[in-house]
C-alpha positions as CSV (number, residue, x, y, z in Angstrom):
1,X,110.3,96.3,147.6
2,X,111.7,94.8,144.7
3,X,111.3,91.1,144.1
4,X,115.2,91.4,143.4
5,X,115.6,91.0,147.1
6,X,113.3,87.3,147.1
7,X,115.8,86.2,144.3
8,X,117.7,82.9,145.8
9,X,121.5,84.0,143.9
10,X,122.4,80.3,144.7
11,X,120.2,79.4,142.4
12,X,120.1,81.6,139.5
13,X,119.8,79.8,135.5
14,X,123.5,80.5,133.9
15,X,121.6,81.2,130.6
16,X,118.1,82.7,130.1
17,X,116.8,82.9,126.2
18,X,114.0,85.8,125.1
19,X,112.0,85.9,122.4
20,X,110.8,90.1,122.1
21,X,107.6,90.3,120.9
22,X,104.9,93.1,121.2
23,X,106.8,96.1,119.7
24,X,104.5,96.8,116.8
25,X,101.2,96.0,118.8
26,X,102.5,98.3,121.6
27,X,103.3,101.1,119.8
28,X,99.8,101.0,117.6
29,X,97.9,101.0,120.7
30,X,99.5,104.3,121.4
31,X,98.5,105.2,118.1
32,X,102.3,105.5,116.9
33,X,103.4,103.6,114.3
34,X,105.2,100.4,114.5
35,X,109.0,101.5,114.1
36,X,108.3,103.8,117.2
37,X,107.5,100.6,119.2
38,X,111.3,98.9,118.1
39,X,112.6,102.3,119.2
40,X,111.2,101.7,122.7
41,X,112.1,97.6,122.2
42,X,115.7,99.0,122.2
43,X,115.5,100.6,125.5
44,X,114.2,97.4,127.1
45,X,117.3,95.6,126.1
46,X,119.4,97.8,127.6
47,X,117.6,97.7,130.6
48,X,117.2,93.8,131.2
49,X,121.1,93.6,130.0
50,X,121.9,95.7,132.9
51,X,119.8,93.7,135.2
52,X,121.5,90.3,134.2
53,X,124.8,91.9,134.8
54,X,123.6,92.9,138.3
55,X,122.3,89.3,138.4
56,X,126.0,87.9,137.2
57,X,123.7,85.6,134.8
58,X,126.8,84.7,132.0
59,X,124.7,84.1,129.1
60,X,121.7,85.7,127.4
61,X,120.2,85.0,124.3
62,X,117.6,87.5,122.2
63,X,115.5,86.4,119.3
64,X,115.8,89.7,117.7
65,X,114.8,89.3,114.0
66,X,113.6,85.8,112.5
67,X,114.0,84.3,109.3
68,X,110.2,84.3,108.7
69,X,110.4,88.0,109.4
70,X,111.5,88.9,106.0
71,X,108.0,88.0,104.8
72,X,107.0,91.6,106.7
73,X,106.4,94.9,104.6
74,X,109.7,95.8,103.0
75,X,109.4,99.2,104.5
76,X,109.4,97.8,107.9
77,X,112.0,95.2,107.2
78,X,114.4,98.1,105.8
79,X,113.6,100.4,108.7
80,X,114.9,97.5,111.0
81,X,117.9,96.8,109.5
82,X,118.8,100.6,109.8
83,X,118.3,100.6,113.3
84,X,120.1,97.3,114.1
85,X,123.0,99.0,112.5
86,X,122.9,102.6,114.5
87,X,122.0,100.5,117.6
88,X,125.2,98.6,117.0
89,X,127.3,101.8,116.3
90,X,126.1,103.5,118.7
91,X,126.6,100.7,121.6
92,X,129.5,99.7,120.4
93,X,132.1,101.3,123.2
94,X,128.9,100.7,125.6
95,X,129.2,96.8,125.1
96,X,133.1,96.9,125.3
97,X,133.3,99.3,128.7
98,X,130.6,96.3,130.5
99,X,132.8,93.5,129.1
100,X,129.7,92.3,127.1
101,X,130.7,89.6,124.7
102,X,128.8,89.9,121.5
103,X,127.8,86.8,119.4
104,X,125.2,85.6,116.7
105,X,123.5,83.0,115.3
106,X,120.8,83.0,112.4
107,X,122.2,83.5,108.7
108,X,124.5,86.6,109.4
109,X,124.5,87.0,105.4
110,X,120.7,87.4,104.7
111,X,121.7,90.8,106.2
112,X,122.5,93.9,104.7
113,X,126.2,94.3,104.3
114,X,126.2,97.3,106.3
115,X,124.7,95.3,108.9
116,X,127.1,92.4,108.5
117,X,129.9,94.9,108.6
118,X,128.8,96.5,112.1
119,X,128.5,93.3,113.6
120,X,131.6,92.0,112.4
121,X,133.6,95.0,113.7
122,X,131.2,94.4,117.1
123,X,132.0,91.0,117.9
124,X,136.0,91.5,117.1
125,X,135.9,94.0,119.6
126,X,134.4,92.3,122.0
127,X,135.4,88.7,121.6
128,X,137.7,89.0,124.9
129,X,134.7,90.1,127.4
130,X,133.7,87.5,129.9
131,X,131.6,89.3,132.0
132,X,128.4,88.6,129.7
133,X,127.9,86.6,126.5
134,X,125.0,88.3,124.5
135,X,123.8,86.5,121.5
136,X,121.8,87.8,118.7
137,X,119.9,85.4,116.8
138,X,119.3,87.5,113.4
139,X,117.7,86.0,110.7
140,X,117.9,82.9,113.1
141,X,115.4,79.5,112.4
142,X,115.7,77.2,114.5
143,X,114.7,74.2,111.9
144,X,117.2,75.8,109.5
145,X,119.9,75.4,112.1
146,X,119.4,72.1,112.8
147,X,119.1,71.0,108.9
148,X,122.4,72.6,108.3
149,X,123.8,70.7,111.3
150,X,122.5,67.2,110.1
151,X,124.1,68.4,106.2
152,X,127.5,69.5,107.9
153,X,127.7,66.7,110.2
154,X,127.0,63.9,107.7
155,X,129.4,65.7,105.3
156,X,132.3,66.1,107.5
157,X,131.8,62.7,109.8
158,X,130.7,60.4,107.2
159,X,129.1,58.0,109.8
160,X,129.3,54.1,108.8
161,X,126.0,53.9,110.6
162,X,123.4,55.8,112.6
163,X,124.6,54.2,115.8
164,X,127.9,56.9,115.6
165,X,125.3,59.8,115.5
166,X,124.7,61.0,118.9
167,X,123.1,63.9,120.2
168,X,126.6,65.3,121.6
169,X,127.9,64.7,118.1
170,X,124.9,66.8,116.6
171,X,125.0,69.5,119.1
172,X,128.6,70.0,118.7
173,X,127.7,71.3,115.0
174,X,124.3,73.8,115.7
175,X,125.5,77.3,115.9
176,X,125.2,77.5,120.0
177,X,128.1,75.6,120.2
178,X,130.1,76.1,123.2
179,X,127.0,78.1,125.0
180,X,124.8,75.5,127.0
181,X,121.6,75.3,126.7
182,X,119.3,77.8,128.6
183,X,117.4,76.9,131.5
184,X,114.8,79.8,131.2
185,X,113.1,80.8,128.4
186,X,111.0,84.1,128.5
187,X,108.5,85.3,125.8
188,X,106.7,88.5,126.0
189,X,103.0,89.9,124.9
190,X,101.1,87.0,126.0
191,X,102.0,84.7,123.1
192,X,102.1,80.9,124.3
193,X,104.4,79.7,121.4
194,X,108.2,79.4,120.9
195,X,107.8,80.1,117.3
196,X,111.0,78.3,115.9
197,X,113.6,79.1,118.3
198,X,116.1,77.2,120.3
199,X,113.7,74.0,119.3
200,X,117.0,71.8,120.0
201,X,118.1,73.9,123.1
202,X,115.2,74.5,124.9
203,X,114.5,70.9,125.6
204,X,114.0,70.9,128.9
205,X,114.0,74.7,129.6
206,X,111.5,76.4,132.0
207,X,109.0,78.5,129.9
208,X,107.6,82.3,131.3
209,X,105.1,84.0,129.2
210,X,104.7,87.4,129.7
211,X,101.6,89.3,129.5
212,X,103.7,92.3,128.8
213,X,104.8,93.7,125.6
214,X,108.3,94.0,124.9
215,X,108.8,98.2,125.7
216,X,107.0,97.5,128.6
217,X,109.2,94.6,129.7
218,X,111.6,95.6,132.3
219,X,113.9,94.7,135.5
220,X,110.6,93.4,137.8
221,X,109.2,91.3,135.2
222,X,113.2,89.7,134.7
223,X,112.9,88.9,138.0
224,X,109.7,87.6,138.6
225,X,110.3,85.3,135.4
226,X,113.2,84.3,137.8
227,X,111.5,84.0,140.9
228,X,108.8,81.6,139.1
229,X,111.5,79.4,138.0
230,X,113.3,79.2,141.0
231,X,110.1,77.6,142.3
232,X,109.8,75.1,139.7
233,X,111.3,71.7,140.0
234,X,113.5,70.4,138.0
235,X,113.1,66.7,137.3
236,X,114.2,66.2,133.9
237,X,112.3,63.1,133.7
238,X,112.5,61.4,137.0
239,X,110.8,61.7,140.1
240,X,110.6,64.0,143.1
241,X,111.9,60.9,145.7
242,X,114.4,60.3,142.5
243,X,115.8,64.4,143.3
244,X,115.5,64.3,146.6
245,X,117.4,60.8,147.8
246,X,120.1,62.3,145.2
247,X,120.6,65.3,147.2
248,X,120.8,63.5,150.3
């Protein structure tokens, strides 16, 4: 029986973020090159997106390429950029027909011009879709995002004193403005770190670390992560008794 049947459909997170890790190691374990793992990882993305839509979860953010990933061998980076571009072009109609809105966070100007062009075309084509808001983190660094947000906020707001600076104000300058913070963060491949991903936004997120490498991540593992999320008590600094009193 699928874990899907055990999920409380009334207690689903509205936003799930995923650090998709382990493509290269998965491929090497099979005696394949790292690129093969990245290609198979695309299939896991499609399965995950379909499962998210089935659950009617409105927001999904995928950590596809970090700013630090530019330090990888040039050949691998070039192959990844080509894979991104071909995947975007091949799936543009798929995303449009499934009513998926594509947005991005990160430094898109770092990407090759052809990738930028393909992404912009897809974002324009899907901008009115509303079934799922799928955010791709590309050349993304949370520390860079926060630093740039502070710089822009100080330049535009010109606060007279520190009391004028609030969490809400800073949040409005982040790249994720208008997107709710993720309630659940999933990382694959058994690694237990957040790797400079959404550091501000995941302050109160529940963390789920999957032992599966990303190409092996499937619908059942997603359902298991959500099932574990639903078993946790989210107190936000309050006591259990306080939460019970609020419910009653």
